[in-house]
N, C-alpha and C positions, 0 to 999 in steps of 0.2 A: 504494500500500500504506500502511496506517496507520503513523504514525511514533510509536512508543511512547517517551515521554521524561518525565523528571521536571522539566523546565525550566518556567519561567514567563515568558511573553511579555506585555509591556504594550502595548496598542493605544491610542494617544492620537490621537483624531480628534474634531473638533467636530461632524461629521455623523453623526446617529444611524443612518441606513441603512447608511452606509459601515462604521462600526465594528461593527455587528451582523453584516454580511456577512463581515467578516474574522474575527470571533469564531467564527462557524459553520464557516468554512473551517479554522481552526486546530483546533477541537474534532473535526472529522471525521478528522484525522490524528493525534489523540492529544496535541496540544500544549495544555497548560493556559494560559489567558490571563486577563487582567483588562482591562477597557475603561475608558477615561477620556474625559470630554468636554472637558477642558482640561489645559493643562500643569501648572498648580498642583495639580490633583487627583492627577496621576500622581507628581509630585515628592514629595508628602506620604506616599506609601506605598511608594516604591521600597525594596527591601531586598536582603539578601545572597542570597536565593533566586531573585532575578530573573536572567534570562539574556540578554534582548534587548528592545529597544524598537522598536515600529513607530510612526512619528511622522508625522503630517500636517504639511506644511510651513507651512500657514496656519492655525495654531491661533487660537481666539478671543482668548486672552490673551497670547500671545507667539509669536515666530518660532521656527522649528526651531533656528536658531543659538543663540538665547537659552536655549531649553530645554536643549540639549546643554551649554552653558556652566554653567548652574545645576546640572545633574546632576553634572557633573565637579567642581564646587566643593564638593559635599557627598560626594565620594568614590564616586560611582556610575559606575564606568568600564565601562559596558555598550555593546556594539555597537548602533548605531542604523541602522535602515532607514527612510529618509525617503520619503514618498509626495508627489510633486509633481503639479501639473496638467500635462496633456499640452502640450508645447511651452514650458513655463516653464523655460527654460534657466538664467535668473538664479537662480531658487530652488534648482535642483539644484547649481549651482556654489557658492552660498553655504553650502548644507548640507554639501557635501564639505569646504569650507574650514574649517567649524566643527568637523569631526571625525566626520561621519557615515561609517559603514562602506560604505554604498551608497545609491543612490536608484533609485526606480522610478516611472515616469510613469503616472498614472491617466487613462483606464481601462486595466486590465490583466486578463489571464487569471489565474485563481486558481492553476493549476499553475505559471505563471511566477513569481507572487508567492511561492509556497512554496519554489521553487528558490532565489530570491534570499534568502529568509529563512534557509534552511538554510546558505547560503554565509556570511551575516553571523554566524550563531551559531558557525560553525566558525572564522571568521577572528579573532574577538575585537575588542576596541576599540583604535583607534590611541592613545587616551589612556592605556589600561592599559599598552601597550607603552612609551610614552614615560615613564610613571611608573616602570616597572620599570628602564628604562635609567638614569633619574635616581637611583633608590635605589642601584643598583649603583655609579654614579659617586660618590655621597656616601660609600658604604662604603669604596671604594678610596682616595678622597682623605683619609678620616679616618685612614688609616695613616701619613700624613705628619706629621713634627714641625712645630712652629710655624714654624721657620726655613725648612724645606722648602716649606711652604705659601706663605710670603712670596716665595720664589724662584720657585715655580710661577706665582704671579699675575703676576709681572713677565715671565716667559717667555711666557705667553699674550697679554700685551700687545705682544709682538713685540720685546722688548728683548734686546740681545746681552749676553753674559757680562760684558764690560767695563763696560757701563752698570749692570748689576745689582750688580756688585761695588762700584761707586762709590756707588750709592744706599743699599746696605745696610751699607757700611763694612767690607767683607770683601775678601779677596783673590780674584783671578780663579780661582786654583786651587781655593779653597774652593767657589766657585760651581759649578765643573765637578763637584766631588765631590757636591754637592747635586743637580745635574742627573742624575747617574748613579743616585743613590739614588731619586730621584723616578721615573725610568723603571723601575727594578727593582720598587719597591713598587706602582706602579699597573699594571704589566704593559704599558705603552705602548711602542711601538717607534719612535715619531717624535714630533716637535713637533706635527704635525697631529693625531695620536691624543690627545695631551694636551689640545689645544684642544677636541676633540670631547667629551672626558671632562668638562672644565670646563664646557662649554656645557650638557651634559646635567644636571649638578648645578644650574646656574643656572636652567634651565627648571623643574626640580622645585620649587625654592624659590619662583620667581615664581608657579607654579600653585597651590602650597599656601598662599600668603599670603592671609589673609582679605581680602576687598574692603573691609570696614569699618575695617581698620587702616590709618591714614594716618600717614606720617612728619611730625612737626612741621616747619613751614616754617623755623623758626629753628634747627633742629638740623642741623649739617653732616653730610653723609654720610661714613662712615668710609672711610679709604683702603683698608683690607684687607677682604676678603669676610667679613661677620659670621657667616654660617651655617657656612662652612667652618672658621673659627677656633673657633667654639663646639663643633663636632663634634670637632675635634682636642683641645680642652681637656678634654672629657669622656671 
């Protein structure tokens, strides 16, 4: 049955016959699509109206993993269905590790392709889920005071209250008060939960940091987490 939808699927394939076949198949079920012969062409036009990417693993100008990384770097958190050659297990594994929602081996039946595409469009992007977790973590950590943020950083490093008190020059009782407030403000019930929250915020910061920005070699890294302290200060 025709699949009426307002979504836009990008088909990125260096082979003219292959991408034309997929475009006709999508059009037959009411899915709007744009075809691209290279990764660079697709990356130049990805927009907010897009909903999914069908990506050949061996593009003329880049690998599927490189495409997914570039798309994510520019904020395009779209589910990606990667098409690999039959039996190319390495390409499928690399694509999934890079963040692809699913892989399908070519040649394939069109109905099977459409089923996998629908599943990808419903599942969303792993990068988008990771981004949402990171933003929630940053929001919750921003509720902490500067001192609580300092205590939390030492907690996730695995240090005990006695050591934290000594390093910060405060009493053990004060450290315990800070720990209780950190738990209350973040909604975490355990140290493991705090660690996961901290990790999610760290992953968001690492992912959103532009590749072209490099830390000067002569500049020592700060002891405290800069992104977290900046969020608290503002």
